[in-house]
N, C-alpha and C positions, 0 to 999 in steps of 0.2 A: 506232592513235599508231605502234605497233611494224611491224608489215607496210610503214607508207608511209615506217619512215627504214631496215625493210629495200633499200626501192626507194630511197632515195636513196645508201644504201651503193655498191647497185649501179651509180648513174652518179654517182660519187667528188664527193657533196653533200653534203662534210663537217659546212657550218652545219645544214641540214635536219635533218639524220639525226640530230642532237648536238640540236636544238630536241626535237623529235617523241621521244628516248630521256629530255629530261629533261620534258619536257609528262608523259608518260606516267604516270612512276615519280614523279611531282605526283602525279597525278589516283589512282593506284593509292592512294595513302597516303591521299588525304582519303577514299576510298572507304571502306576498314579506319577509318577515328577517327570517321565523320563516317552511313555506311549500315547501321551492323548492328543490330538490332538486340532483338540477344540469344540470339533461335531463330534467325533469318533474316532476308536482308538487303532495302530496305526499297525502295520501285518511285520515287521522286520525294517534290516537296514542294509546296505547293498555294501560292497568291498571293501571303498571312499566314503561310506555315513551318509551316501545322500538314502533318504529317507524312503520304504517302498509304504504304499494306505496312506499319503498323506495332500491334503489338499491341496498342496504345488505340486504334486504331479504331474504330470501330461498322459503316463499312462498307472492305470493300475489307482486312482485316489481313494476308494473305497475297497475293503477288502470283505467278506462278508465271514470268516473263520474269526478275527479279532473281533469282531465285538459278539458273534453270540456266546465266544468263546470268555468272556466277560462275564456274563450272565453264570456258564456253564460252571464253572471253576470260581465261582465263589468271591475271587478274589476283587473284582475291583467294585469304586463306592457306585453303592447303588441308584444313586443318582444319574450319574456320569455315562452306564450300562442303559438309562434306561435312554438318553440320548443316542446313543450307540445308535440300539435298535432300532429308532424312530429315520436315522439317517440310514442302516443298512436297507429299510422297509424304504425309504422313496426312492433308495438310487440303485438298490440292484432287485428289488421285484420286479417284473415283467408283465402286469395284468392280462395282458389283450397275449402275449405268448402263453402265457398257465408258466411259470417258470423262477426260480429264480438263481441269479447270477453270482458266479464266484465276485468276481471283478469287475471295477468298468474303470473307468475304457479297456480293453485287451491292449495288449502289449502285442505294437506292431511297427515297432524300428524308432521311436519317435523320441527313447529314455536311451535308460543305462541297462545293460542287458541282465535280466533276467535269468537268463541262461536253459536251462530241460524243458520251463514252459511255452518259451517263445517257439519252441518243434513244432504246435498248434499251430493253426492258422486263427486270427482272430473270431471270436464270437465259436472258438469249438472246445470241448471237454475246458483241462481249467484256464486258457486262454481266456475269460469271459464268458465261459458258459454256463450253463447250470450242470456245476461237479451235486451229485448227490447227496454223498456223504452232507457237503459243506450247505447244499440249499436241507438237509433233513436238521444237521444241527441248528438251523435258524429256528426253524419250528421246534425243535425243540427249546430253545432259550424263548420263544415265546410263554411256550405252556410251564417251561422253570419258573415266569414271572408272571403265572397264575392270568395272562389275557388268552382266555378260552375259546373265545368266538374268532382272535386271528391264530391261535394255532388250529382250530379245525382249521381253518378257511383255505389257509395256509399249503394244510396236509392235501384237502380236499383238491388244490389247483395243481399238485406238484403231481400229484395222486393218478397211476399209467393212467387208469381202466376210465377215468378223467377224459382222459387227452385222444379218447376213440369210440367214445359213444353215437357219432358220427361222419360218414364220409369222410369228409373234408377235412377228420380230426385225424382219420383212418391215412391219407395219405400225404397230409403233414405229416403225423408222429413215428408212420415207416416200423414200428416195433411192434411186442407181444404189448400187451394191452395186461396180463397176468402175472409182470417181474419188471421188475426194477432194471431201470440202464446208471448203469453210469453215471451219464451225462447227456447233456439237450444242445444241442443250438442254437444259437444268440442273433447273427447276424443275419441278414438273406443270403443268398435267393435259401440259408435251407434255415432261417426259424422256428426253431420249434418241436425242428428232427431228431430221434435219440437216435443215441450213437451205441456203445457198447453195452449191449439188452444181457440176460442174465445176470446182471455183475450182485457177486453173493456179496458184499461189501456190503451196499450200500441195498442189498435186503435188511441186514443183518440190522439195520440200523434202521432201517423204518418199522425193521419188528419190536425195538426196542422203543422206538417212539409210538408208538402205540398202544404196547403192552403196559410204556412201563409211565411216562410222560404224559399217556391221554386219557388212559380208562382206566392208569395209577396203580396196575398192579405191581408191587414190588416184593419178594421172596427175601429174608432175612433167615438161614438155616433154615430152624424148623417154622418160621413164623412164616403167615402171610400176612398182608398190610395191604389193605386196597384204600386211594382216596381219587376220588373218581374224574377230573373235568370235565360233568355232563356237556353238552349242548344244550344253546336251551330248548332246542327244540325235543331231547328226546327226554323224557320221561321217567325214562328206567335200562338197565340191558342186565341179561343172563348169563351167566358160563356155568362152564363144567368144568374145573379144577383138579386132575387123575392124581395124587400124591399116592404111586405105590398102588399098592388093589383096595382100595378107599377114594369116593370122588367126593370132592368139596363142590354143590350142588351150590352157586352164588345167585344171589342177588343183589342190583344197586339200583335203589328208586329215589329218585328225590323227595324230599318233606321242608315241614316246617318249623321241624326241630332241630336241636343240635344233632350232630353226627354221633351217630348210635351203633353198635351190631350185634345181633342172636346168631352164637351158636345151638342149633340142637335148642330152641325157642329160650336158648338163656343170653339175657345180657351179659355182652364183658365187659367190668371194667375198662379195655381201654378198645387200640384198633389192630390188638397183638392179636391173630387166627390162629392156633396154634397145630401144625399137621401131627395126625398121625394116623400112623400106616396100620389102620385095625379092621382092614376087607371089610367097613364098614362104611354105607353113603349117608352125608350128611350136610344141613340148613345152615345155609349161613343168609342172612339178609341184611343191609347193609340201607342205613336210608340218611342221609344226609342234602343238607342243603343246593 
């Protein structure tokens, strides 16, 4: 709604913009008054009004998506969303298996019928396994909160190559180490086994996580902006960005001074790097803490 309001404002449609803003505010207030469960946000409701993703639920007492999107949407109270992410981390991150569950406990016939999701066995895919879309959104949320250490640690944990560094891991994971899998099972005897691999949806989100949230590379029109979340052990990183016939050779380094960008030796007044397709090579140096 907020993004559509911005589009309406660009098109000078004041009525639609006002409607989007007012509905977004109403939704935000309703979410805070009705969806907070004390330590995390509810996922939804069953037809009879029973909550889904509540502390009192026998199945799916907590769901990752509601917690992650409380951060990513920007709609939640910051203190509540921080608490929700701590709860998600505590209940849904399985360090031993190296996965982030979508929900817990899985659906197993002991509560209201959730429909389609119960078609999977407990711990498989959306039914309490790692549904990788949701796992990536969780890492994105930590990154968006500025918790770079946790974000990089969790990304490393779910990165498929790190599941397959040793023979035991290969025998457990049983999928390719160079592509994303849609899901990873979370219940014995198949804990840690990958499901549907070569999954383009999860791969696309993983790419956005690494490039946009962790390396901080974002483009708006012909403007490139880079605010990286450098891990503590990285003094710098470099890349080449192709723009038409031009190449932008970019280095991001850690320094003591405030954020600054130089383009071809000239310090820019802000963080906006204007991309020009002039068939020349350009040098960008970014210093940040």
